[in-house]
C-alpha positions as CSV (number, residue, x, y, z in Angstrom):
1,M,-16.8,99.3,17.2
2,R,-15.6,97.2,19.9
3,H,-17.9,94.3,18.7
4,V,-16.7,94.7,15.2
5,L,-13.1,94.4,16.2
6,I,-14.0,91.2,18.2
7,I,-15.8,89.8,15.1
8,A,-12.8,90.6,12.9
9,I,-10.6,88.8,15.3
10,L,-12.7,85.8,15.5
11,L,-13.1,85.5,11.8
12,F,-9.3,85.8,11.4
13,V,-8.8,83.0,13.9
14,R,-11.3,80.8,12.3
15,L,-9.7,81.3,8.8
16,S,-6.3,80.6,10.3
17,V,-7.6,77.3,11.8
18,M,-9.3,76.3,8.5
19,A,-6.2,77.0,6.7
20,Q,-4.1,74.9,9.1
21,K,-6.5,72.1,8.6
22,D,-6.2,72.2,4.9
23,T,-2.5,72.4,5.1
24,T,-2.5,69.3,7.4
25,A,-4.8,67.3,4.9
26,I,-2.8,68.1,2.0
27,L,0.7,67.3,3.8
28,D,-1.1,64.0,4.8
29,A,-1.6,63.3,1.2
30,V,1.9,64.0,0.1
31,V,3.2,61.9,2.9
32,R,0.8,58.9,1.9
33,L,1.8,59.2,-1.7
34,E,5.6,59.1,-1.0
35,K,5.0,56.1,1.3
36,A,2.8,54.4,-1.3
37,L,5.6,54.7,-3.9
38,V,8.2,53.4,-1.6
39,N,5.9,50.4,-0.3
40,K,4.5,49.7,-3.8
41,D,1.1,50.2,-2.6
42,S,-1.1,50.5,-6.0
43,A,-4.4,50.9,-4.0
44,T,-3.1,54.2,-2.4
45,L,-1.6,55.3,-5.6
46,N,-4.8,54.8,-7.5
47,A,-6.7,56.7,-4.8
48,L,-4.1,59.6,-4.7
49,L,-3.3,60.0,-8.4
50,H,-5.8,61.9,-10.5
51,K,-7.0,60.2,-13.6
52,D,-5.2,62.9,-15.8
53,V,-2.1,63.2,-13.7
54,A,1.2,64.2,-15.4
55,F,4.0,62.7,-13.1
56,G,7.1,64.5,-14.5
57,H,10.7,63.3,-13.6
58,S,13.9,65.4,-13.6
59,S,15.1,63.6,-16.5
60,G,12.1,65.0,-18.6
61,W,10.4,61.5,-18.5
62,V,6.6,62.1,-17.9
63,Q,4.3,59.3,-16.8
64,T,0.5,58.9,-16.8
65,K,-1.5,57.4,-13.8
66,K,-1.3,54.1,-15.6
67,D,2.6,54.3,-16.1
68,V,3.3,55.2,-12.6
69,V,1.2,52.2,-11.2
70,N,2.4,49.8,-14.0
71,D,6.3,50.8,-13.7
72,M,6.0,50.4,-9.7
73,I,4.2,47.1,-9.9
74,S,6.6,45.7,-12.6
75,G,9.8,46.9,-10.9
76,F,10.8,49.0,-13.6
77,L,10.9,52.0,-11.2
78,A,11.3,51.1,-7.4
79,Y,11.9,53.8,-4.8
80,D,13.9,52.7,-1.7
81,K,13.6,56.0,0.1
82,I,12.0,59.4,-0.3
83,Q,13.1,61.8,2.4
84,D,11.4,65.2,2.8
85,N,14.1,68.0,3.4
86,S,11.7,70.8,3.3
87,V,8.1,71.4,2.4
88,L,6.1,74.6,1.5
89,I,2.3,74.3,0.9
90,D,0.0,77.0,-0.5
91,V,-3.5,75.8,-0.3
92,N,-7.2,77.0,-0.9
93,K,-10.4,75.3,-1.0
94,E,-9.9,73.5,-4.2
95,K,-6.2,73.3,-5.0
96,A,-2.9,73.2,-3.4
97,I,0.7,73.9,-4.7
98,V,3.3,71.9,-2.8
99,K,7.0,72.7,-3.2
100,E,9.5,70.4,-1.5
101,K,13.1,69.6,-1.4
102,I,13.4,65.8,-1.2
103,S,16.2,63.1,-1.4
104,V,15.2,59.9,-3.2
105,S,17.0,56.6,-4.0
106,G,15.9,53.5,-5.7
107,I,16.3,51.5,-8.9
108,R,15.1,52.4,-12.4
109,D,15.5,50.0,-15.2
110,G,17.9,47.8,-13.1
111,K,20.2,51.0,-12.3
112,A,20.5,52.4,-8.7
113,F,20.0,56.1,-8.5
114,G,20.2,58.7,-5.8
115,L,19.0,62.3,-6.2
116,D,18.3,65.5,-4.4
117,L,15.4,67.1,-6.2
118,F,13.0,70.1,-6.1
119,V,9.5,68.9,-6.7
120,M,6.5,71.0,-7.4
121,E,3.1,69.4,-7.3
122,V,-0.5,70.6,-7.9
123,W,-3.1,68.8,-6.0
124,L,-6.8,69.1,-6.7
125,Q,-9.6,68.6,-4.2
126,N,-12.7,66.7,-5.4
127,K,-15.2,64.1,-4.0
128,K,-12.4,61.6,-3.9
129,G,-10.3,63.8,-1.6
130,W,-6.9,65.2,-2.4
131,Q,-5.4,64.0,-5.7
132,L,-2.1,64.7,-7.4
133,Y,-2.9,66.3,-10.6
134,A,0.7,67.6,-11.8
135,R,4.1,66.9,-10.6
136,Q,7.4,68.1,-11.9
137,S,10.9,67.6,-10.4
138,T,14.3,68.9,-11.1
139,K,17.7,68.0,-9.9
140,L,19.3,70.3,-7.0
């Protein structure tokens, strides 16, 4: 009986460590995405955005992968700052749900904006690593 208890404890510890690694990897992807948006890094965006991504804004505007990259390159949408205020991550082997409260500022179509948002993202893990599949934000 004692051996069963020890095995159960070791298994629990191992699963906890694995979950932390997955959480760390997805948090890293979220941070890299936000930095890429601010720094206008199209190579990183192309790597992190799933080919079928739906990138929804609080205004109801939804962008495709091509839209996100093109609007950033053209300057139509430029982020000055994306600041995480809180992040919750629910991750398993193949997908992650990220819920965060952020403050953003930038310029859209020549007009400055600053918003506090709640953002929910769905990330999928595939042979390319973690990729953003769906994102929706709403104003706080």
